[in-house]
C-alpha positions in Angstrom: 67.3 25.8 3.8 64.1 27.7 3.7 62.0 27.5 0.6 61.3 31.2 0.4 63.4 34.0 1.7 62.2 37.4 2.8 63.5 38.8 -0.4 61.5 36.5 -2.5 58.6 37.9 -4.5 56.6 34.7 -4.5 54.1 34.5 -1.6 53.4 31.2 0.2 50.4 29.4 -1.2 47.9 29.0 1.7 45.1 27.3 -0.2 44.4 23.6 -0.2 43.7 21.9 -3.5 40.5 20.0 -3.0 40.1 18.7 -6.5 41.1 15.1 -5.7 38.9 15.2 -2.5 35.9 16.2 -4.6 36.6 13.5 -7.1 36.6 10.8 -4.4 33.4 12.2 -2.8 31.6 12.2 -6.1 32.7 8.6 -6.8 31.5 7.5 -3.4 28.2 9.2 -3.8 27.6 7.5 -7.1 28.6 4.1 -5.6 26.1 4.6 -2.7 23.3 5.7 -5.0 23.7 2.6 -7.2 24.1 0.1 -4.3 21.5 1.4 -1.8 18.5 0.0 -3.7 20.2 -3.4 -3.8 20.4 -3.6 0.0 16.7 -2.7 0.7 15.2 -5.9 1.9 11.7 -6.7 2.8 9.0 -9.0 1.4 7.9 -9.0 -2.2 4.1 -8.7 -2.1 2.1 -7.7 -5.2 -0.4 -5.4 -3.4 -3.9 -4.8 -4.9 -4.4 -1.4 -6.4 -7.0 1.1 -5.1 -7.8 4.7 -5.7 -7.6 5.7 -2.0 -4.8 7.7 -0.5 -3.2 6.1 2.5 -1.3 7.4 5.5 0.7 5.1 7.7 1.8 5.0 11.4 5.2 3.4 11.4 4.8 2.1 15.0 1.9 -0.3 14.2 2.3 -4.0 13.7 2.5 -5.1 10.0 1.1 -8.5 9.2 2.0 -9.7 5.7 0.6 -12.7 3.8 3.0 -13.5 0.9 2.1 -15.2 -2.4 3.5 -18.5 -1.1 1.0 -18.2 1.8 3.8 -17.4 4.3 2.7 -15.2 7.3 5.0 -12.5 8.6 4.8 -10.2 11.6 7.1 -7.2 10.9 9.3 -9.4 8.6 9.5 -12.3 11.1 8.2 -15.5 9.5 5.7 -17.4 11.6 3.5 -20.4 11.0 -0.3 -20.3 11.0 -0.3 -22.2 14.4 2.0 -19.6 16.0 -0.1 -16.6 14.7 -2.6 -16.3 17.7 0.2 -16.5 20.4 2.5 -14.1 18.5 -0.3 -11.6 18.0 -1.3 -11.7 21.6 2.3 -11.3 22.7 2.7 -8.3 20.4 -0.6 -6.8 21.6 0.5 -7.0 25.3 4.0 -5.4 24.6 2.8 -2.6 22.3 1.5 0.8 23.2 -0.3 1.2 19.9 -3.2 -1.2 19.5 -3.5 -1.1 15.8 -2.2 -3.2 12.9 -1.8 -3.2 9.1 -2.5 -6.1 6.9 -0.5 -6.5 3.6 -1.5 -9.3 1.4 -0.6 -10.4 -2.1 -3.5 -9.7 -4.5 -3.7 -13.4 -5.5 -4.2 -14.7 -1.9 -7.5 -16.5 -1.4 -10.2 -14.5 0.5 -10.5 -17.3 3.1 -6.8 -16.9 4.0 -7.2 -13.2 4.5 -10.3 -13.5 6.6 -8.6 -16.1 8.8 -5.7 -13.7 9.5 -8.2 -10.7 10.1 -10.2 -12.8 12.6 -6.9 -13.7 14.5 -5.9 -10.1 14.6 -9.3 -9.1 16.1 -9.2 -12.0 18.5 -5.8 -10.8 19.8 -7.5 -7.5 20.8 -6.3 -5.1 18.2 -8.6 -2.1 18.0 -8.0 -1.1 14.4 -6.8 -2.7 11.2 -5.6 -1.0 8.1 -5.4 -2.7 4.7 -2.3 -1.8 2.8 -2.7 -1.3 -1.0 -0.9 0.4 -3.9 -2.3 3.5 -5.5 -4.0 3.0 -8.9 -1.7 3.7 -11.9 -4.1 6.2 -13.5 -3.0 9.0 -11.2 -6.4 9.7 -9.8 -6.3 9.5 -6.0 -9.4 10.2 -4.0 -9.8 10.5 -0.3 
């Protein structure tokens, strides 16, 4: 038995009710907005603050010295003894011959200079020091 006959004055409803779809999408959006920062990994390093604006090339090697004096090459933990071999291996396999150094602000200067000398011994042509911008809002180039 057809729902509407030819004589019926009520037309067929051809619109889709999307209210519940919108509700689900908004709920998912809120869940992703809340959970995304929780999944961002990486190494916690309290970088020193400077008043210099920095630009970064994402294809360069990033060498990190954490507060507990751990050394990382692009988030891969290595020992101090492995550092020269791993740097040389990365240099040979990379098109870009530059690196960035991230170090906790409380790391002893001798530890930083040791890593810098190893980076230069591996053959890297340029080395950038990663810092955080100063909190007073004055950035100079």
